[in-house]
C-alpha positions, 0 to 999 in steps of 0.5 A: 234280644233281652227282655227288660221289664217284661218288654220285648222289642220283636225283631220280626215285627220291626223288619215287617214294619220296615218292609211295609213301605218297600225300599226305594229306588234311587234316581238322579242327583240328591235322591235321598231327599225325594224317593219313590218307594219300590222294591228293587230286584236286589232288595227282594233277597231281604223280603218274604216271598209274596205268597208267604203268610205269617201270623204273630201272636203276642201278649200285648201290642202298643198302638202308636196311633191311638196310644193304647196297649192292645191285649192278645193281638194277632199280626198278619204279615202277607209277603213283605207287608203287615196286612192286619193288626188287632185283638180280633184278627183271625189267623188265616188258614195255612199261615205260619204261626209265631207265638211270642207268649207274653211279649209286647210288640212295638212298631218300628221306633225312630231315633232322631239323633245318632252318630253312626261313626264317631270312632277315632280317625281311620281309613275311609273304607273302615269308617263306612263299614263301621257306620253300616254295621251300626245302622244294622245293629240299630235295625236289629234293636227295633229302630227302623228309622234313624237320623244320622247327625254327622259321622266321621267320614264326610258324606259316606252316610249318604252312600250308605243310605242309598245302598240300603234303599237300593237293596244292596244292604239290609238296614233302617230308613236313614236320613243324614246330614253328611258333614255338619257346619261349624265355625272354623276356630272352635274348641275342636282345634287347640292350634293350627296344627291340630286344625290341619290334622283333624279337618281330614277326618272330622264330621264338621264343615268349617266356615268363617262367614255367612257367604261361606256358610251358604256355600257349605249348604249348597255343597251338602245339597249336591251330595244329596243330604236330607238335613243340614246340621249346625253348631251354635254352641261349642261342644265340650271337648278339647281345651274349653272349660265347661263349668264356671266357678259358681257351677253354671255351664259355660256356653261358648257360642260358635256360629254367629247369628248372621251365619245361622240366618244365612244357613237356614235361609239357604237350606230352606231355599233348597228344600232342606231342613236344619237341625241345631246342636246347642246347649244354651246361652247366645247360641241357643237364642241364635238357633231358635230366632233364626228358624231352625227346624230341630233344636237338639240338646237345649241343656239350659232350656228356659221359659223364653225358649219354651215359648219360642218352641211352642209358638213355632211348633218346634220339637225338642230332641234331648239326648240323655245317655252321654250325660248319664255317663258324664255325671260323676265327672261333672259332680266332681268338677262342680263340688257336687253342685251341678251336672249336665244330667241335672240340667237336662232333667230340668229342661225335660220337665220344663218342656213336658209341663209346657206341652212341648213335643219331645222326640226321642234322640239317643245321641248313640255313637260307635265310641262311648254310647253303644248302638243297639242299646238306645231303648235303655234310655226310655226308662229315663224319659218315664222317670 
């Protein structure tokens, strides 16, 4: 793994962090929402022998609980668990010592917005394999927990999550939405023919009324999802034009307020949380007023939205990487006057200045934003 700016994410420490709460056994319907951690026999092949002791030396260690950077730490791993961490920890007699030199050790990181597979349509088996491979790449990059915010292949991420938890495969802790819920007549579909084609592959469950929206939530619950994801503004794909002549962003609403309220009510009744894809405009207002738990993107975050985030103690999940790659096209279309990256920078600074909690979400896909490289975005957060 490459060292960037004298910072190394140590894979062995990330694996130990993932193992510090053993993988869960699955029991009953919807087990992903409520799991009792216990290492299954199958999982033991990924875990260290119980009598093995490893001591890791490093130059620095970030203590996430205190926010401090510890110098010259020692990490003692006994079997599958991290037993001791600190600058004054002694190396046990007989321990295997792993000296990382001046490297900095981080705890397992969380990516709250990934897409494990947004590749072009292919077979169900290949979609599952791509998603599993990307989950494993994320773990190797130090991300021990990921939230999949919809992937091609319907609810196959539920099965992948459960397979990892059962010990069948090595991977990060996963929370998943399965299929997100969107309005049927959105910009994904230029005409009825493309609608029929894409509905066989899409990551979306399309709906046209509050009652159909409730039914979609109930179906997702039966599949065992952890979250419901909705779209309250249309994505910038297909025939939708994203910039007005005055270089302001077009935010076409997707689901209606009544549909969003029905989804949130039904999800909360069933013990599920709701994440929302929204950029601004009426869609952002619907998302925040209806009581979603995790608003994502928020390119046109204004003072009124910041006030709601603070009042409801909601966190803000910006996604930056895809906007970086699209900035040249945005500047070209707006005559150099505006870009989605510029809007995100303004939203980020506004939220940070107001004290809104900001959560890392990369928006990593398996198509345009590589998995395993999410940590590159931290430099933009610092900037």
